[in-house]
C-alpha positions as CSV (number, residue, x, y, z in Angstrom):
1,R,-52.8,60.6,74.0
2,R,-53.6,57.0,73.3
3,C,-52.7,57.4,69.6
4,G,-49.4,59.1,70.5
5,H,-48.6,56.3,72.9
6,T,-49.4,53.7,70.2
7,A,-47.1,55.4,67.6
8,L,-44.3,55.6,70.2
9,R,-44.7,52.0,70.9
10,C,-44.5,51.0,67.3
11,S,-41.3,53.0,66.6
12,G,-39.8,51.4,69.6
13,L,-40.5,47.9,68.3
14,R,-38.9,48.8,65.0
15,L,-35.8,50.0,66.7
16,V,-35.6,46.9,68.8
17,R,-35.9,44.7,65.7
18,K,-33.1,46.6,64.0
19,L,-30.9,46.2,67.0
20,Q,-31.7,42.5,67.0
21,Q,-30.8,42.2,63.3
22,Q,-27.5,44.1,63.9
23,L,-26.7,41.9,66.9
24,R,-27.4,38.8,64.8
25,A,-25.2,40.1,61.9
26,G,-22.4,41.0,64.3
27,L,-22.6,37.6,66.0
28,A,-22.5,35.9,62.6
29,M,-19.4,37.9,61.6
30,S,-17.7,37.1,64.9
31,L,-18.5,33.4,64.5
32,T,-17.2,33.5,60.9
33,A,-14.0,35.2,62.0
34,R,-13.5,32.8,64.8
35,W,-14.0,29.8,62.4
36,L,-11.5,31.2,60.0
37,C,-9.0,31.7,62.7
38,C,-9.5,28.2,64.0
39,S,-9.3,26.8,60.5
40,R,-6.1,28.7,59.8
41,A,-4.7,27.5,63.1
42,L,-5.5,23.9,62.2
43,A,-4.1,24.2,58.7
44,W,-0.9,25.9,59.7
45,A,-0.1,24.0,62.8
46,G,3.5,24.3,63.8
47,P,5.9,27.1,64.5
48,A,4.7,30.6,63.3
49,A,7.9,31.6,61.7
50,K,8.0,28.4,59.6
51,G,4.4,28.9,58.4
52,R,5.0,32.5,57.3
53,S,8.2,31.6,55.3
54,R,6.3,28.8,53.6
55,W,3.5,31.2,52.6
56,R,6.0,33.7,51.3
57,R,7.7,30.9,49.3
58,L,4.3,29.9,47.7
59,R,3.5,33.5,46.8
60,K,6.9,33.9,45.2
61,I,6.5,30.7,43.1
62,G,3.0,31.7,42.1
63,K,4.3,35.2,41.1
64,Y,6.7,33.7,38.5
65,A,5.0,30.4,37.6
66,G,1.5,31.8,37.2
67,P,2.2,33.8,33.9
68,V,4.1,30.9,32.5
69,I,1.2,28.5,33.1
70,V,-1.4,30.9,31.8
71,G,0.7,31.6,28.7
72,S,1.2,28.0,28.0
73,C,-2.5,27.2,28.2
74,I,-3.3,30.1,25.8
75,F,-0.6,28.9,23.3
76,I,-1.8,25.2,23.5
77,T,-5.4,26.3,23.0
78,Y,-4.4,28.4,19.9
79,E,-2.4,25.5,18.4
80,I,-5.3,23.1,18.9
81,L,-7.7,25.4,17.3
82,A,-5.4,26.1,14.3
83,L,-4.7,22.4,13.8
84,G,-8.4,21.7,13.9
85,E,-9.0,24.2,11.1
86,S,-6.2,22.9,8.9
87,V,-6.6,19.2,9.3
88,S,-9.9,17.3,8.9
89,L,-9.7,13.7,9.9
90,D,-11.6,11.3,7.6
91,T,-12.7,8.5,10.0
92,Q,-14.9,6.6,7.5
93,A,-12.1,4.0,7.2
94,V,-12.6,3.2,10.9
95,E,-16.4,3.6,10.9
96,Q,-16.8,1.2,8.0
97,E,-14.2,-1.2,9.4
98,K,-12.3,-1.3,6.1
99,L,-8.9,-0.6,7.6
100,K,-9.1,0.1,11.3
101,S,-5.4,0.7,11.7
102,Y,-5.3,3.8,9.4
103,I,-7.0,7.2,9.5
104,Y,-6.4,9.2,6.4
105,V,-5.9,13.0,6.7
106,Y,-5.9,13.8,3.0
107,T,-9.0,14.3,0.8
108,I,-9.3,15.6,-2.7
109,P,-11.0,19.0,-3.0
110,L,-14.3,19.0,-4.7
111,E,-13.1,21.1,-7.6
112,Q,-10.5,18.5,-8.4
113,Q,-12.9,15.6,-8.5
114,G,-14.5,16.8,-11.8
115,L,-18.0,16.0,-13.0
116,E,-18.1,12.5,-11.5
117,G,-17.2,13.8,-8.1
118,I,-20.0,16.4,-8.2
119,T,-22.5,13.8,-9.4
120,N,-21.4,11.5,-6.6
121,K,-21.8,14.2,-4.0
122,A,-25.3,15.0,-5.3
123,R,-26.3,11.4,-5.2
124,K,-25.2,11.0,-1.7
125,E,-27.2,14.0,-0.5
126,L,-30.3,12.8,-2.3
127,H,-29.8,9.4,-0.6
128,R,-29.7,11.1,2.8
129,A,-32.8,13.1,2.1
130,V,-34.8,10.2,0.9
131,K,-33.8,8.1,3.9
132,R,-34.8,10.9,6.3
133,L,-38.1,11.3,4.5
134,V,-38.9,7.6,4.8
135,Q,-38.0,7.7,8.5
136,I,-40.3,10.6,9.2
137,T,-43.1,9.0,7.3
138,A,-42.7,5.8,9.2
139,E,-42.8,7.6,12.5
140,M,-46.0,9.6,11.6
141,F,-48.0,6.6,10.5
142,S,-46.4,4.1,12.9
143,W,-45.2,1.9,10.1
144,P,-42.5,-0.7,10.6
145,L,-39.1,0.3,9.4
146,D,-36.1,-1.9,8.5
147,E,-33.3,-1.0,10.9
148,H,-30.8,-2.4,8.4
149,Y,-31.9,0.1,5.9
150,M,-31.5,3.0,8.3
151,K,-27.9,1.9,9.2
152,L,-26.9,1.4,5.6
153,D,-24.0,3.7,4.6
154,V,-24.8,6.3,2.0
155,E,-21.6,5.2,0.2
156,D,-23.4,2.6,-1.9
157,H,-20.4,2.1,-4.1
158,E,-18.4,0.9,-1.1
159,S,-19.8,-2.6,-1.4
160,G,-19.1,-2.6,-5.1
161,L,-15.5,-1.8,-4.4
162,W,-15.0,-4.9,-2.3
163,L,-17.0,-7.0,-4.7
164,L,-14.7,-5.9,-7.5
165,L,-11.6,-6.6,-5.3
166,K,-13.0,-10.1,-4.6
167,R,-13.5,-10.7,-8.4
168,T,-9.9,-9.6,-9.2
169,Q,-8.7,-12.5,-7.1
170,S,-10.8,-15.1,-8.9
171,A,-9.2,-18.2,-10.2
172,V,-11.0,-17.8,-13.5
173,K,-8.8,-15.6,-15.8
174,P,-11.7,-13.9,-17.8
175,V,-13.5,-12.9,-14.6
176,R,-10.2,-11.6,-13.1
177,V,-9.4,-9.5,-16.2
178,Q,-12.9,-8.1,-16.5
179,A,-12.9,-7.1,-12.8
180,V,-9.5,-5.3,-13.2
181,Q,-10.9,-3.4,-16.2
182,E,-13.9,-2.2,-14.3
183,L,-11.8,-1.3,-11.3
184,A,-9.5,0.9,-13.5
185,K,-12.5,2.9,-14.6
186,K,-13.2,4.2,-11.1
187,H,-12.3,7.8,-10.7
188,H,-14.7,9.2,-8.1
189,W,-13.6,7.4,-4.9
190,H,-12.0,9.0,-1.9
191,D,-8.3,9.0,-1.4
192,Y,-8.5,6.6,1.5
193,Q,-10.5,4.1,-0.6
194,Y,-7.7,4.1,-3.3
195,R,-5.0,3.7,-0.6
196,T,-7.0,0.9,1.1
197,L,-7.4,-0.9,-2.2
198,A,-3.7,-0.5,-3.0
199,Q,-2.9,-2.4,0.1
200,A,-5.4,-5.1,-0.6
201,C,-4.6,-5.7,-4.3
202,D,-2.6,-8.7,-5.2
203,Q,0.3,-8.7,-7.7
204,K,-1.6,-9.6,-10.8
205,S,-4.3,-7.0,-10.1
206,S,-1.7,-4.3,-9.6
207,I,0.0,-5.2,-12.9
208,G,-3.4,-5.2,-14.7
209,L,-4.2,-1.8,-13.3
210,A,-0.8,-0.5,-14.4
211,R,-1.6,-1.6,-17.9
212,S,-5.0,0.0,-17.9
213,Q,-5.4,3.3,-19.7
214,D,-6.1,6.5,-17.6
215,V,-5.8,4.5,-14.4
216,D,-5.6,6.5,-11.1
217,L,-2.1,6.3,-9.7
218,R,-3.4,6.1,-6.2
219,F,-4.2,2.5,-6.9
220,F,-0.4,1.8,-6.3
221,L,1.5,1.8,-3.1
222,R,4.4,4.2,-2.9
223,P,7.8,2.6,-3.2
224,P,9.4,1.7,0.1
225,L,12.2,4.0,1.3
226,P,15.6,2.9,0.0
227,K,18.1,1.6,2.5
228,V,20.7,4.3,3.5
229,I,24.3,3.2,3.5
230,E,26.6,5.5,5.4
231,N,29.7,6.9,3.8
232,S,28.6,5.5,0.4
233,C,27.7,7.1,-2.9
234,I,25.7,5.9,-5.9
235,E,28.8,5.3,-8.0
236,D,30.3,3.1,-5.3
237,E,27.1,1.0,-4.9
238,L,27.0,0.5,-8.7
239,R,30.6,-0.6,-8.8
240,Y,29.9,-3.1,-5.9
241,L,26.9,-4.5,-7.8
242,L,28.8,-4.9,-11.0
243,A,31.8,-6.5,-9.2
244,S,29.4,-9.0,-7.5
245,L,28.2,-10.3,-10.9
246,P,30.1,-13.4,-12.3
247,Q,32.3,-12.8,-15.3
248,S,32.8,-16.4,-16.4
249,E,29.4,-17.1,-17.9
250,V,29.2,-14.1,-20.1
251,D,30.6,-13.4,-23.6
252,Q,33.7,-11.2,-24.3
253,C,31.6,-8.0,-24.9
254,V,30.0,-8.1,-21.5
255,Q,33.3,-8.8,-19.8
256,Y,34.9,-6.0,-21.7
257,F,32.3,-3.3,-20.9
258,T,32.1,-4.4,-17.2
259,S,35.8,-4.3,-16.7
260,L,35.9,-0.9,-18.4
261,A,33.1,0.4,-16.3
262,L,34.8,-0.7,-13.1
263,R,38.2,0.7,-14.1
264,E,36.9,4.0,-15.5
265,S,34.7,4.7,-12.5
266,N,37.8,6.0,-10.8
267,Q,37.9,9.7,-11.6
268,S,41.6,10.1,-12.0
269,L,41.7,7.2,-14.5
270,S,38.6,8.6,-16.2
271,A,40.3,11.9,-16.9
272,Q,43.4,10.1,-18.4
273,R,41.5,7.4,-20.4
274,G,38.4,9.4,-21.4
275,G,38.9,8.3,-25.1
276,L,38.3,4.7,-24.1
277,W,34.7,5.5,-23.0
278,C,32.5,4.0,-25.7
279,F,29.4,1.9,-25.4
280,G,27.5,0.9,-28.5
281,G,29.0,3.7,-30.5
282,N,28.1,6.5,-28.0
283,G,31.3,8.1,-27.0
284,L,31.3,10.3,-23.9
285,P,32.3,13.9,-24.7
286,Y,34.5,14.7,-21.7
287,A,37.7,13.2,-23.2
288,Q,38.8,16.7,-24.4
289,S,39.1,18.0,-20.9
290,L,41.4,17.1,-18.0
291,S,38.7,17.7,-15.4
292,S,37.1,14.9,-13.4
293,V,34.3,12.8,-14.9
294,P,30.8,13.9,-13.8
295,S,29.2,11.3,-11.6
296,E,26.1,11.2,-13.9
297,K,28.3,10.1,-16.7
298,V,29.9,7.3,-14.6
299,E,26.4,6.2,-13.5
300,S,25.1,6.2,-17.0
301,F,28.1,4.0,-18.2
302,C,27.7,1.6,-15.3
303,L,24.0,1.3,-15.9
304,Q,24.6,0.4,-19.6
305,A,26.9,-2.3,-18.5
306,L,24.3,-3.5,-16.0
307,A,21.7,-3.6,-18.8
308,K,24.0,-5.9,-20.7
309,H,24.3,-8.2,-17.6
310,S,20.5,-8.3,-17.3
311,K,20.3,-10.0,-20.6
312,V,22.0,-13.1,-19.0
313,P,19.4,-15.2,-17.2
314,S,21.7,-16.3,-14.4
315,H,22.9,-12.8,-13.8
316,C,19.3,-11.5,-13.3
317,D,19.0,-13.6,-10.1
318,K,22.3,-12.2,-8.8
319,I,21.2,-8.6,-9.5
320,V,18.0,-9.1,-7.5
321,M,19.7,-11.0,-4.7
322,N,22.3,-8.3,-4.3
323,G,19.8,-5.5,-3.9
324,G,19.8,-4.3,-7.5
325,L,16.1,-3.5,-7.6
326,Q,16.4,-1.2,-4.6
327,L,19.5,0.5,-5.9
328,L,18.0,1.1,-9.3
329,Q,14.9,2.6,-7.7
330,K,17.0,4.9,-5.7
331,I,19.0,6.1,-8.7
332,Y,15.7,6.5,-10.7
333,Q,14.3,8.8,-8.0
334,L,17.5,10.8,-7.6
335,R,18.1,11.2,-11.4
336,H,14.5,12.3,-12.2
337,D,15.9,15.0,-14.5
338,S,17.9,12.6,-16.6
339,Q,15.8,10.7,-19.1
340,K,18.7,8.7,-20.4
341,I,19.5,7.3,-17.0
342,Q,15.9,6.5,-16.3
343,R,15.5,4.8,-19.7
344,N,18.5,2.6,-19.0
345,I,17.0,1.7,-15.6
346,I,13.6,0.8,-17.0
347,R,15.3,-1.1,-19.8
348,T,17.1,-3.3,-17.1
349,I,13.8,-3.8,-15.3
350,G,12.2,-4.9,-18.6
351,N,15.0,-7.5,-19.0
352,L,14.5,-8.8,-15.5
353,A,10.7,-9.0,-16.1
354,L,11.4,-11.7,-18.8
355,H,11.8,-14.2,-15.9
356,E,8.5,-14.9,-14.1
357,H,10.1,-16.1,-10.9
358,L,11.4,-12.5,-10.4
359,H,8.0,-10.9,-10.8
360,S,7.1,-11.0,-7.1
361,A,10.4,-9.3,-6.2
362,I,9.8,-6.6,-8.8
363,A,6.3,-6.0,-7.5
364,Q,7.3,-6.0,-3.8
365,S,10.1,-3.4,-4.4
366,G,7.5,-0.9,-5.6
367,W,8.3,-0.9,-9.4
368,I,4.7,-1.4,-10.5
369,G,3.6,2.1,-9.5
370,I,6.8,3.6,-11.0
371,L,6.2,1.9,-14.3
372,A,2.5,2.9,-14.3
373,E,3.6,6.5,-13.8
374,A,6.2,6.3,-16.6
375,M,3.6,4.9,-18.9
376,K,1.9,8.4,-18.7
377,S,5.1,10.2,-19.6
378,P,4.7,12.6,-22.6
379,H,8.0,11.3,-23.9
380,V,7.5,8.4,-26.3
381,I,10.7,6.6,-25.5
382,Q,10.1,6.7,-21.8
383,A,6.6,5.4,-22.1
384,S,7.5,2.7,-24.5
385,H,10.3,1.3,-22.3
386,A,7.8,1.2,-19.4
387,A,5.2,-0.5,-21.7
388,R,7.7,-3.2,-22.6
389,A,8.5,-3.9,-18.9
390,L,4.8,-4.1,-17.9
391,A,3.9,-6.3,-20.9
392,N,6.6,-8.7,-19.8
393,L,5.1,-8.7,-16.3
394,D,1.5,-9.1,-17.4
395,R,1.1,-12.9,-17.9
396,D,-2.7,-12.7,-17.7
397,T,-3.3,-11.1,-21.1
398,V,0.1,-11.2,-22.8
399,K,1.7,-14.5,-23.8
400,E,4.5,-13.0,-25.8
401,K,7.8,-11.8,-24.3
402,Y,9.5,-8.7,-25.5
403,E,13.3,-9.0,-25.3
404,D,15.8,-6.2,-25.2
405,G,15.5,-4.1,-28.3
406,V,11.9,-5.1,-29.2
407,Y,9.4,-2.4,-28.3
408,I,5.6,-2.4,-28.5
409,L,4.2,0.8,-29.8
410,H,0.6,-0.3,-30.0
411,P,-1.4,-1.4,-28.0
412,Q,0.6,-0.4,-24.9
413,Y,-2.4,-0.9,-22.7
414,R,-4.8,-3.7,-22.1
415,T,-7.5,-3.6,-24.8
416,S,-10.6,-5.6,-25.8
417,Q,-9.8,-4.8,-29.4
418,P,-8.8,-8.1,-31.2
419,I,-5.3,-7.9,-32.8
420,K,-5.6,-9.0,-36.5
421,A,-2.1,-8.4,-37.8
422,D,1.4,-7.2,-36.9
423,V,3.4,-4.2,-38.4
424,L,7.1,-4.2,-37.8
425,F,9.4,-1.2,-38.1
426,I,13.1,-1.8,-38.7
427,H,15.4,1.3,-38.7
428,G,18.6,1.7,-40.7
429,L,22.2,2.9,-40.3
430,L,22.6,5.3,-37.3
431,G,18.8,5.0,-36.7
432,A,16.8,4.1,-33.6
433,A,13.5,2.5,-32.7
434,F,11.8,5.8,-32.2
435,K,13.7,8.8,-33.7
436,T,13.8,7.2,-37.2
437,W,10.0,7.2,-37.3
438,R,9.3,10.8,-36.1
439,Q,7.5,13.4,-38.1
440,K,9.6,15.5,-40.5
441,D,11.5,18.2,-38.6
442,H,10.5,21.8,-39.4
443,S,13.2,24.4,-40.3
444,N,12.3,26.2,-37.1
445,M,11.4,23.7,-34.4
446,E,10.1,26.5,-32.2
447,D,7.2,26.9,-34.6
448,K,6.5,23.2,-34.4
449,D,2.8,22.3,-34.7
450,T,1.0,21.2,-31.6
451,N,0.1,18.0,-33.5
452,Y,3.7,17.2,-34.1
453,T,4.5,13.6,-33.3
454,E,7.7,12.0,-32.2
455,C,6.7,8.6,-33.5
456,W,4.1,8.5,-36.3
457,P,3.5,4.7,-36.1
458,K,2.5,5.1,-32.5
459,T,0.3,8.2,-33.0
460,W,-1.1,8.1,-36.6
461,L,-1.0,4.4,-37.6
462,A,-2.4,3.2,-34.3
463,A,-5.3,5.6,-34.7
464,D,-6.0,4.7,-38.3
465,C,-5.6,0.9,-37.7
466,P,-6.4,0.2,-34.1
467,S,-6.5,-3.6,-34.7
468,L,-2.8,-3.8,-35.5
469,R,0.0,-4.7,-33.2
470,I,2.8,-2.3,-34.0
471,L,6.4,-3.2,-33.0
472,S,9.7,-1.3,-33.4
473,V,13.1,-3.0,-33.3
474,E,16.4,-1.4,-32.3
475,Y,20.0,-2.4,-32.8
476,D,23.4,-0.5,-32.6
477,S,25.0,0.7,-35.9
478,N,27.9,3.0,-36.7
479,L,29.5,4.7,-39.6
480,S,33.0,4.5,-38.3
481,D,35.1,2.3,-36.0
482,W,37.5,4.9,-34.9
483,R,36.3,4.5,-31.3
484,S,37.4,1.6,-29.0
485,K,35.0,-1.4,-29.3
486,C,34.3,-4.9,-28.1
487,P,36.8,-7.5,-29.3
488,V,34.1,-9.5,-31.1
489,E,32.0,-6.5,-32.2
490,D,33.0,-6.9,-35.9
491,E,31.2,-10.3,-36.0
492,R,28.1,-8.9,-34.2
493,K,27.7,-6.0,-36.7
494,S,27.4,-8.3,-39.7
495,L,24.0,-8.8,-41.4
496,A,24.2,-12.5,-40.8
497,Y,24.6,-12.2,-37.0
498,R,22.1,-9.4,-36.6
499,G,19.6,-11.2,-38.8
500,R,19.7,-14.3,-36.6
501,E,19.6,-12.4,-33.4
502,L,16.6,-10.2,-34.4
503,L,14.7,-13.2,-35.8
504,T,15.0,-15.0,-32.5
505,K,13.8,-12.0,-30.6
506,L,10.9,-11.5,-32.9
507,K,9.9,-15.1,-32.7
508,A,9.7,-14.8,-28.9
509,A,7.5,-11.7,-29.4
510,G,5.0,-13.9,-31.4
511,V,5.9,-12.5,-34.8
512,G,4.7,-15.1,-37.4
513,D,1.6,-16.1,-35.5
514,R,-0.5,-13.7,-37.5
515,P,-0.2,-11.8,-40.8
516,V,2.8,-9.4,-40.9
517,V,3.8,-6.3,-42.8
518,W,7.4,-5.1,-42.6
519,I,8.4,-1.4,-42.9
520,A,12.2,-0.8,-43.2
521,H,14.5,2.1,-43.8
522,S,18.0,1.9,-45.4
523,M,20.0,-0.9,-44.0
524,G,17.0,-2.2,-42.1
525,G,15.6,-3.4,-45.4
526,L,18.6,-5.6,-45.9
527,L,18.1,-7.0,-42.4
528,V,14.4,-7.8,-43.3
529,K,15.6,-9.7,-46.4
530,K,18.2,-11.6,-44.5
531,M,15.7,-12.6,-41.7
532,L,13.1,-13.8,-44.2
533,L,15.6,-15.9,-46.0
534,D,16.9,-17.4,-42.8
535,A,13.3,-18.1,-41.6
536,S,12.5,-19.9,-44.9
537,E,15.3,-22.4,-44.2
538,D,14.2,-23.0,-40.5
539,P,11.1,-25.2,-40.0
540,E,10.4,-23.5,-36.6
541,M,10.6,-20.0,-38.2
542,R,8.9,-20.7,-41.5
543,S,5.6,-19.3,-40.3
544,V,7.2,-15.8,-40.4
545,V,7.7,-16.1,-44.1
546,Q,4.3,-17.7,-44.7
547,N,2.5,-14.9,-42.9
548,T,4.4,-12.0,-44.5
549,Q,1.8,-10.1,-46.5
550,G,3.8,-7.0,-47.5
551,I,7.0,-5.0,-47.2
552,V,7.6,-1.3,-47.5
553,F,11.2,-0.2,-48.4
554,Y,12.3,3.3,-47.7
555,S,15.6,4.0,-49.7
556,V,16.9,0.5,-49.1
557,P,20.3,-0.1,-50.9
558,H,19.5,-3.3,-52.6
559,S,22.6,-2.9,-54.9
560,G,24.8,-1.0,-52.4
561,S,25.2,2.6,-51.3
562,R,27.5,5.4,-52.3
563,L,28.2,5.9,-48.6
564,A,30.3,2.8,-48.7
565,E,32.3,4.0,-51.7
566,Y,33.0,7.3,-50.0
567,S,34.0,5.6,-46.7
568,V,36.4,3.3,-48.5
569,S,38.1,6.1,-50.4
570,A,38.5,8.0,-47.1
571,R,39.2,5.0,-45.0
572,F,42.3,6.5,-43.4
573,L,40.0,9.2,-42.0
574,L,36.7,7.4,-41.3
575,F,37.7,3.8,-40.6
576,P,34.4,2.5,-42.1
577,S,32.5,0.1,-39.9
578,V,31.5,-3.4,-40.8
579,E,28.0,-2.5,-41.7
580,V,29.2,0.3,-44.1
581,K,31.6,-2.1,-45.8
582,E,28.8,-4.5,-46.4
583,L,26.9,-1.8,-48.4
584,S,29.6,-1.6,-51.1
585,K,28.1,-1.1,-54.5
586,D,27.7,-4.4,-56.5
587,S,28.9,-6.4,-53.5
588,P,28.7,-10.1,-54.2
589,A,27.1,-10.7,-50.9
590,L,24.4,-8.1,-51.6
591,R,23.9,-9.5,-55.1
592,E,23.4,-13.0,-53.8
593,L,21.0,-11.7,-51.0
594,N,19.0,-9.8,-53.6
595,N,18.6,-12.7,-56.0
596,N,17.6,-15.1,-53.3
597,F,15.1,-12.6,-51.9
598,T,13.4,-11.8,-55.2
599,K,12.9,-15.6,-55.7
600,L,11.3,-15.9,-52.2
601,V,9.0,-12.9,-52.8
602,R,7.7,-14.2,-56.1
603,E,7.2,-17.7,-54.6
604,H,5.1,-16.4,-51.7
605,E,3.5,-13.5,-53.6
606,V,4.5,-10.9,-51.2
607,N,3.4,-7.3,-51.9
608,I,6.3,-4.8,-52.3
609,L,6.3,-1.0,-52.1
610,S,9.6,1.0,-52.5
611,F,10.3,4.7,-52.0
612,G,13.5,6.3,-53.4
613,E,15.2,9.5,-52.5
614,M,15.9,12.2,-55.1
615,L,17.8,14.8,-53.0
616,P,21.3,14.5,-51.6
617,T,21.9,14.3,-47.8
618,Y,24.3,16.4,-45.8
619,I,26.6,14.3,-43.6
620,G,28.1,16.8,-41.2
621,S,28.7,20.3,-42.5
622,M,31.0,19.5,-45.4
623,I,29.9,16.2,-47.0
624,K,27.0,16.2,-49.4
625,L,26.1,12.8,-50.7
626,H,23.3,10.9,-52.5
627,V,23.3,8.0,-50.1
628,V,21.1,5.5,-52.1
629,P,20.6,6.3,-55.8
630,P,17.2,5.4,-57.3
631,N,18.5,2.4,-59.3
632,S,19.7,0.8,-56.1
633,A,16.5,1.6,-54.2
634,D,14.3,0.0,-56.9
635,L,14.0,-3.7,-56.2
636,G,12.4,-4.4,-59.5
637,I,9.3,-5.9,-57.9
638,G,6.2,-4.0,-56.9
639,D,5.7,-0.3,-57.1
640,F,8.6,2.1,-56.9
641,I,7.9,5.8,-56.0
642,P,10.7,8.4,-56.2
643,L,10.3,11.4,-53.9
644,D,12.0,14.8,-53.6
645,V,13.4,14.1,-50.2
646,N,16.8,13.1,-48.8
647,H,17.9,9.9,-47.2
648,L,17.0,10.9,-43.7
649,N,13.5,12.3,-44.4
650,I,12.4,9.5,-46.8
651,C,10.7,7.8,-43.8
652,K,9.5,10.9,-42.0
653,P,6.1,12.2,-43.3
654,G,5.6,15.9,-43.1
655,S,2.0,15.5,-41.9
656,R,-0.7,13.0,-41.5
657,D,-2.2,14.1,-44.8
658,S,1.1,13.9,-46.7
659,F,1.4,11.6,-49.7
660,L,4.2,9.6,-48.1
661,Y,2.1,8.6,-45.1
662,Q,-1.2,8.1,-47.0
663,R,0.4,5.9,-49.6
664,S,2.1,3.8,-46.9
665,L,-1.1,3.5,-45.0
666,Q,-3.1,2.5,-48.1
667,F,-0.5,-0.2,-48.9
668,I,-0.8,-1.6,-45.3
669,K,-4.6,-1.7,-45.6
670,D,-4.5,-3.4,-49.1
671,A,-2.0,-6.0,-47.9
672,L,-4.1,-6.8,-44.9
673,A,-7.5,-6.4,-46.5
674,K,-8.6,-10.0,-45.9
675,E,-7.7,-9.7,-42.2
676,F,-9.6,-6.4,-41.8
677,K,-12.7,-7.9,-43.3
678,R,-12.9,-10.7,-40.8
């Protein structure tokens, strides 16, 4: 009975405890509900109807705005993640305090950096590993550690970069030149380092880098954006620039071509007067049609007139002052597919570069980088025009000045190789400074050898004789005067005028300061003879004759040419030009020139080598003519070698191993043997 009473008592206690727990829970719930009601009443104090409408309004706004907000957050998150994957910011420029205002987002992939880039990466990783090992060792053995060492950047060439930059600005010229040479050899830096250096380089350093072989183009700042003129075209801007140049200080030829360019730039007049378009013997072929003149033709013609103006010193200042540098740069970029237009532009820049006070304007307008890029062009003519312009800009290592028509074929870059002698190439009738000296054309040019050269003096001779300075001279020449020409052009085409003009240009280029070998084709040989005779009578030019060691004549008409005879007999058809008339067989002027020249050669003991053609030349599709017969090509002094080639190919070797080239090369080496031994 006692046990049963005890069990009943325990169960009662458990029941009481459960009831107490339920009461406590119910009380808590009631208190919570009461608190919520009070809180809601406090929060929504005011009329009940107004509170309900506000709640409904909030629910409606949330119903429409919620998905928009969520979607926007998802889209922004996606864009941030995608941008983070595609763009990696290189903040080393900020961390290393080299250029705090720039953060560069472009880096070169490792596979594009080449072996030097891989070596640099491996060196950096090794540096990090060694530094970590030293740090751990110092912590284990409680050794003192230099904090400066631990904070040192793994880019150990960074300090070298800024030391080189400091040396490029040295007042000592040899130190400055050596620093630029070392700087140009750097090819393993990051893109931001090149760009930083490009902004820190001064004008002389930039020019030196541009004239360094295999230089990285990232050393140069990109050209500034050209100024945009509304409702204006390139043709109009060129006409305004030409019209702003004075006409009173120039000769009749420049006035003639300028007025013709301004008049013919109008398309309607161009269609009517197409036959008048002629500049230096290059007629424009649209005269046969009545259509409007292509804008590229008009630009080309205006640029040739501008190139003539750039040969006048006072006009160069006007061209720069009136925005000519920026306009030429804009045309250069727009006409990137026209080599002719780009050549005329670089030719003008080369003429402007003859004046040192304009160098800063040329550099600030972004032309240094453009010329450096043009130097890397696979086209010989393009690269040589750029080489001339940069040589005129480089006053640290080049004391000579290369005027219009004088081109340096070697060395086009800065070099430590001492120059021991000069070799000059003078083309003939209808020739040019580059195309005359190309390798012999194959019958099928599609099967052209990969080693084919467009200018064998630049490719072969420069490699065989690297200590030579090789120059090529260009002048205009024509077979016929049927086209419209400058009023005083007849005087300018004579041997006497051209001889004086070329001699002055060559003297400015330093010809005569060291031993010289002349190489001439056709009428170019007559010009060489005339120049040497004129130099012998001028005390200031006499060094040109005294340093002449040898002359190579390729089919030079010492006694005249049959081309002149044919032109005279067909004068009503061809209207032979002045230079062709001077080539008449047994001409008194040629006879006097030849007699005086042979006396000069014997007096100064000049070595002579002559080549003669044995095959006729096709002029057009119907005329077959032996231009220079062997008896006229033989000067009577030195060696004379007849070859089974025509007049055009007498100066174009078939290969580097051909007899024509090897014999010419041997003659140059023999004539300059004393200089090569020094």
